[in-house]
Every structure is written in C-alpha cells, then in structure tokens.
N, C-alpha and C positions, 0 to 999 in steps of 0.2 A: 332352566332358570339360571340367570347370571348372579352368582354369589359374590362377585368381586367388583360390582358396579360402583360401590362407594369408595373404592381405593383410587387415589390420585395416580395419574399417569406419570411415570418417572421422567425427570428431566435429564436426557442423555447428554446435554451440552455442558453440564457441570463436570469439571475435572476433579476426580477423586484420587487421593494419594493412596497408592497400593500399600498394603502392609508389607513389612520386611519379611522375606521368606525365612522360615525356620531353618531350612537347610539350604546351603548354597546350590543354586540351580546348576552351575557349571562345575560339577564335581570332577575330581581327577580321574582319568582313565586308569585302567590296570597297568597299562604300559608306562604311564607317567609315574605311578606309584612305585613300580619296579625300578625305573631309572633313578628316581630320587632315593630309594632305599639303597641301591647299589652304589650311589655316589656319582653316577654318570651325569646327572643334571641336578640343578637346584631350583626348586619351585618356591616362589614367594608371592604372597598376596599383594594385590594392587592396593597401594596406600590411599588412592583417591576414593575408592568404593569399599575399601576394607574387605575385599574378597567376594563381595556379593555380586559384582557385575552390574549393579543397578545404581543409577544416580538419581537422587530424589529432589534435587534442586531444580530451579527453572533453567531450561536449556532448549535451544532450538534444534538440538541433535536428538531429542527424545530422551527416554529414560535409560537407555543403555549407556553404561559408563564409556565416555569418549576416550579415556586414557588407555584402558585395557581392551576396548572394543567389546565389552560385555563378557569377556572371558573370566575376569575376576582374579587372574594370576598371571605371573610372568615366569618363563622358564629360562634358566641360564646354564651355560656350560661350566661356569666357574662359581666359586663360593663368594658370599658377600665380602669376606675379608680380602680375597684375591682381587675383586673388582675395586674395592676401596683403595687398595695398594696401587692398582693400575691407574686409578684416577689421580692419586697423589703424585705418582711418577710423571703422568702426563702434564699435570699442573706445574710441577717443578721444571720440566723440560720447556714448557711455554715461557715460564719466568726467565729461565736462562737465555732463551732465544731473544726475548724482549730486551733484557739487560745488555746482551751482546750488540743488538741493533742500536740502542741508545748510546752505548760506549763507542761504537764505530762512528756514529754520526758526530759525537762530541770530539773525537780525535781528528776527523777530517774538517769539521767546521766548528772550532771551539768558541768563537765569538757568537755565532748564531745560536749554538746550543746553550750557552750561558744566558743569552737574552730570553730564549724560550723558557728556560728553567726559572728565571726570575719573574717572568710575567704571567706564566700559565695559571697562577693561583687566582688572579682577578681579571684576566683578559681572555675572552672566549677564543679569539683567533690563535693566541699562543697555545692554549690548551688543545685546539684542533691540530696544530702543527706537532705538538708533542705526541698526540695519538697517532698521527701519520708516521712519525719516525718509529714509534713502537711497532707499528704494523708492517711498514715497508722497509725501514732502515734508512730511508732517504726522503728528500722532498723534491717536488717537481721544480723545474726552472722558474716557473711563475711564482710558486710558493717561496722559493729561496729569494727571489727578487723582492717580494713584499716584506719578508723578514728583514732583509738587509736595509730596505728603505725605512722601515719603522725603527730598527735598531739605530741607524744613523741619526734619525730625528730625536730619539731619546738621548743619545750621547750629546748631541748639540744642545739640547735643552738642559741637561745636567751640567754641562760645562758652563753655560751662561749663568745658571744658579750658583755654581761654585765660585765663579768670578765675582758675582754680585755679593755673595756672602763674604768673600775675602776682602772686598772693598769696604763693606760695612764694618767688618772687624778692624780693618786697618784705620778707618776713620772714627772708630768708636770713641766716645768721650771718656776721658779719665774720670773715674768716680772714686771718691774716698769713702769707703764703707767701713772704715776701721771702728767707728763708734757703734755702728749697728752690729758688727761682728763681735765687738767686745761685750755688748749687751747680751747677745745670744750665748756667748761663752760663759758669761756670768750665770745665766739661767741654767745652762747645762751643768756647771760646777755645783749648783745648789740642788741638783737632782731632777731637773725638768727633763722630760723625755721628748716632748714636741714643743717647739716655740715658733712664733710668728709675730709680725709687727704690722699694724695697719696704720698707714699714713695717708691722709687725704684721699681715701678711696682706693689706694694701692696696697697690696699685701706683699710684704717681704718675708721670705721663708728660706732657711738654709737648706742646702742640698744634703742628702744623706752621705755620711762618710764612706759608705760602701757602694754608693751609686756611681753613675757614669761621670759626674762632675763634682767630686769631693772638694769642699772648700768654697764652692760657688754659692751665690744667693739668688734665688729666683724671684722675679717680680711679676705679679699678676694683677688684673683688674677684673673682679668678678670671676668668670670662668675663662677669661682670655689671657693667654700667656703672652707677656710683653717682652720678655728677655731675661738675661741673667748677667750678674756681675761676676766676672772671673778675671783673675790676674790684673785687678785694678781698672778694668774697662767694662763698660756696660754694652753688652752685645744684644742689641734689640732684635725682635722678631719682625716679620713682615707686617704684623698687625699694629706695631708700635710706631706712631708718627713722630716727627721731630718735636712737635709741641709736647707730647707726652714724655718723650725722652728728656727734654729740658726740665720738665716738672719733676720727674723722678730724681734727676741729678741734684736738683735744689733741695728736695726733701731729705735725701740721704746725707746731706752736709750737716744737718742738725736734727737727728731723729727724735731726741727727747722733746724739743720744742714742738715738732710736728705731731708727736704722739699726744702731747697735752692739748694742742689745738683741736685735734681730732676728737678727743674725749669730751671737751667742752662743747663742741659743735653738735655732736650726735648723742651725747649722754651715755656713751658706752666706753669701756676700757679698750684702748688701742692694742692691748696685748692679748687678753683673754676674751674680748668681745662681749663681756657681760655688762648688764646695765649698772650704771653708777647711781646708787641710792643714798649713800652717806653724803651729807652736805660737804664735808671736807674733801671727799673724793671727787665730788662734782666740781668743786672749786679748783681742785688740783688738776682734774682732767684725767686722772689715772688712779687705779686702785692701789692701796698701800702694799698689798701682798705682791702684786706685779712690779710695783716700783722698787721694792726691796730686792726682788728676784733679779731684775735687770740692772741693779746697781744705780738706780736713779733716785 
C-alpha cells in the first residue's frame, strides 16, 4: 500500500537558496595553520564572501565565490601592514613618474602644455591629450599638429576679442555719474549696507570696494549685464546696444528726476523697490526714507 500518494511531487525547477554553513567548508589545513602561527604566511578571509567561499547573489558563475574561487581565504607572504606600505610606495612612485612626464612635456612644449592645462577642464580633446602626456610623456605628431592648430585658432579669436574690447573702451562715451555716486555715498554715510537705483528699467549698483572694480558702477537690465561706468566712461558689454547705451547715458545725467519718473510710472520706490502707498510718496515718486537717505 502506497502511504505517500497524497503528497505533491516536488518541483525540482525551483531554485532554493541554501542555508549558510555553520562552519566554513574550506577550513585551513594543518600546514596552513602552522605557517600562519610561525609567521611564514598571513591568511586573510575573502572580503567578498566573508570567508565562506559561497556567493548567495545572482551570478552566472554559480554559487562558488568568484573572487576567491570558493577557497574563502587568501594566503600572503607579507603582513597587511607591509602590503599597505608597498601599495603606498607604488602609488607615490607612479605619481612621481606622472609628474615628471608632465613637467618634461611642459618644458619642451610650453605653449601646447599651457593650452592643454587651460582647456582640459571643459574640452574632452584637451583632457585626452593631458592623459596621453601623463601616460607616455609626449604626444604623437598628429596629436601635436591638432593641438597647435586649435591653440592658434584660440589665440586668434582672443586677439580679435581683445582688439574689439579695446576699441569699445576707447570709443566709450563719457558719462557723468557724479550725482549717482554722491547719492550712493550719502546712503553709505547714513549706515546703508547695500544700495541700488532703478531708472526706467535699468538698475545702477556700486561695485564692492573689495571687488575687482572698486569705484565702478554696474548697470543691468533684469538679469542682463549691460556694462559698467569706470573712470568716467561707460564700458558696455556685448549685450548692450548703442540705443541702450544712449538711454543709460541720458538717465545718469539727472538720476533724481529719472527716479521720480520711475516711481510715478510703476508705483514703486526706485531705491528700495517697495510699493508706494502713501499719497504724498506716490505724488513724489519716491519714499521719504529713501529720499532722505540719498540726500534728495
């Protein structure tokens, strides 16, 4: 009589995860134990399988740990400290070798090396050339020809831009911003930390005393930088047209009148950009606190 007829037949196609062994299957041999005890070798568990020799994740290599080949440990002739020191020395040696290669290339090709160093941050070709110099200490003839061609093109473009900038600055219109500067200085003398002035959609703001252009006054329109007034001349940017330039020069000649017109037109103070709610302030086009602060 079959007493097991009511039991389901097991599905052998289902993969079951084996339980972790209680004792590592690949235990050390007596010879390995003796060598480790006497200091002749150093045995360390595999960090991937933690000494079990078994990998439980998905892998096409099976369940045997692929790192240690199922052994579960590695045997070394030197201690971990000695191997760490050797790795550090090897890394330092490699760094010195790379630095020597880069320095040698820079000495023999200073202009090309300077161009690669300046462009490698945002130009993939320059980064590839830098890596080639680090690896080989030199570039091929074709690589050098490409570097020189690109470097010459950049130099020509920079020279054209510098010439255009010099011409713009030489022909920059004279702008009298003494009244704007006096208003800013009056506000600073009365304790203001930050000041600005809005005139017909343009914003005038003094440069920081500790910045790159102390004493200058920047002019913007929204988020667009239009130029700066420095040494009595308005040095406009590429985004500033001649029409905008003429308008800015006209506004700077009488900033108080322009500020009042701005306040009356838009209903906000040209200095603090707050809404004008008091009837007197609306009529005047500027708030009393700001007017007193600017000396108007």
